[in-house]
N, C-alpha and C positions, 0 to 999 in steps of 0.2 A: 582538494575537493571544493567545488563551487556549485551553488544553486542558482538557477536562472528561471524566472517566471516563464512558464510555457505559453505559447500562443498556438493558434490553429496551424500555423506553418510548421510547428514542431511535431505534428501528429505522426509523420512517418518514423521519426526517431523514437517517439514514445511507443508506437506500435511494435517496433523491432524489439525494444527492451521488454515490453510486456509479454509478447508471444514467446520470446526466447526464455525468459525467466519462468513462465508458466510451464513450458515444455519440460524443463528440468525439475523445477520445484514440485510439480504436481504429478509427475510420472509415478504411476502406481497408486495415486490417490484419486485422481479424476480419470474417467474413462479415456482410453486412447482415441476413440472416435470423436469425443468432444474436443480434445486438445488438437487433433488434426484439422477440425473444422475452424479453428481460430487462426485464420490466415492473417498475414500482415495487412492485406488490403481491407479485410473486414474490420480488423482491430483499428486501423487508421481511421476508417469512417466513423466508428463509434467514438474515438477520441476527439475527432473534429467536432462532433455534436456535443460531447461532454464539455469540451473547453469553451464552447459557445454558450452553453446554457447553465452550467453548474455554478453554484455560489462558492464551492470549494476551490482552493488554489492548487494548481499543479505546477511542480517545478522539475526542470531537467537537472539531473545530477551530472555534473561535468567533472571529469578527471583527466588531466593532461589534455585539455581542449577537446575531449571526446565525450559524447553523451553515453554514460554507462548505467544510468538509472533514472527512476522517477519517484517523486514524492507528491502525494496529494493529502492536504489537510484542510480542516475547517471546523465548524461547529459540529458537535455530536448530533447525530440524526435520530437517536433513540429516545422515544417518548418517556420511557421509564426513568430517565435521568432527571426529570422534573426541572426545577429552577437552578440546579447546580451549574456552575461555570465550567462545563466540560467540553473540551475540544476533541476532535477525532483525527487520528492518522488513518485515513481511508485507504491509502496505498503507499507501499514502499517496496520497490522492486529494483534489483540490480541485475545487470547481465551476469550470467553464471561465471564467466571468466573473471569477474571482479568480486566474487564472494570470498570471504575469509581473509580480507586484506585490510580490515578496519574501516572501510568506506561506509558500510552500513551503520556502524556505531557513530561515525561522524554525522551521517544524515539524520539519524535518530536524535542526536544531541541538538542539531540545528532545528529540527522539527519541534522539539520541546521548547527551545528558546523562542521560536516564533509563536507558539501557542501561549507561552507566558506573556510575551509582549502584547498579545491581543486580549489579555485579561483572564485567560483560562486558568483555573486552579487544579484541574485534573485532565488527564488524557485517556482516551480509550483506543483500542485497536481490536479488530475482529480477525480471527485466524481460523483456518480449517482445523478441526480437532485432530485430524490425522497428520497434520504437517508438523512433525516433531522438531524439525530443524528450525522452523520459524518460531515455534513455541519456546524452544531453548534460548533463541536470540532475544525475544521479548522479556523472558524471565531474567536473563543476564542484564538487561537494560532496566530492571527494577519494576517491571509490570507484573501483576498477579491476576489470576482468574478472579472474576467477581461474581460468578454463578450464572450469568446470563448466557443463553445459547439459542440458536435457531437453525433451521435447515435452509440451505441454499440449493436451488435447482441448477445443477451443473450437468445436465443430461440425466441425472439421477439425484435424489436428495442427499446432500452431504452436510454434516453437522459443523457449524461454526461456533466458536466460543469467544467470549469477550474478556479481554484483559484491561485492567485499569491501573493508573499510576497517578499519585498526587504530584503536582508540579511545584 
């Protein structure tokens, strides 16, 4: 497994992973009409813009020279975290065919090392409350609910919960 810093030229590969992973991970959680509206082309355009404007870093997850995932991390965006040195794993997605092969654990470990190298003392990750698979993954990686939550508009309001881990 290898992580490569993404550029705008990587938007098509990122979009493919993002759309494919959402279609499987969020089936039954997010409305089918919302998922169907997330085309590769629309997602690619959004990623091009995000890569050009965001202060967060996005990485391609490469496995056997193939892009199989994405990782986005940076400073935590939540105002309630005050002056703590908290980083955020804003996105971690793998193509469904690469789930449960240990790649996600490797990506998460690498993300934690990167956050530590940037001086962060803790990490957060937001997850849809109904996404039991992702919640089990984060809990297995040592993250715990910290009590924060908010609704996200994904065609309808869906609750997200925040996990935190000391680094």
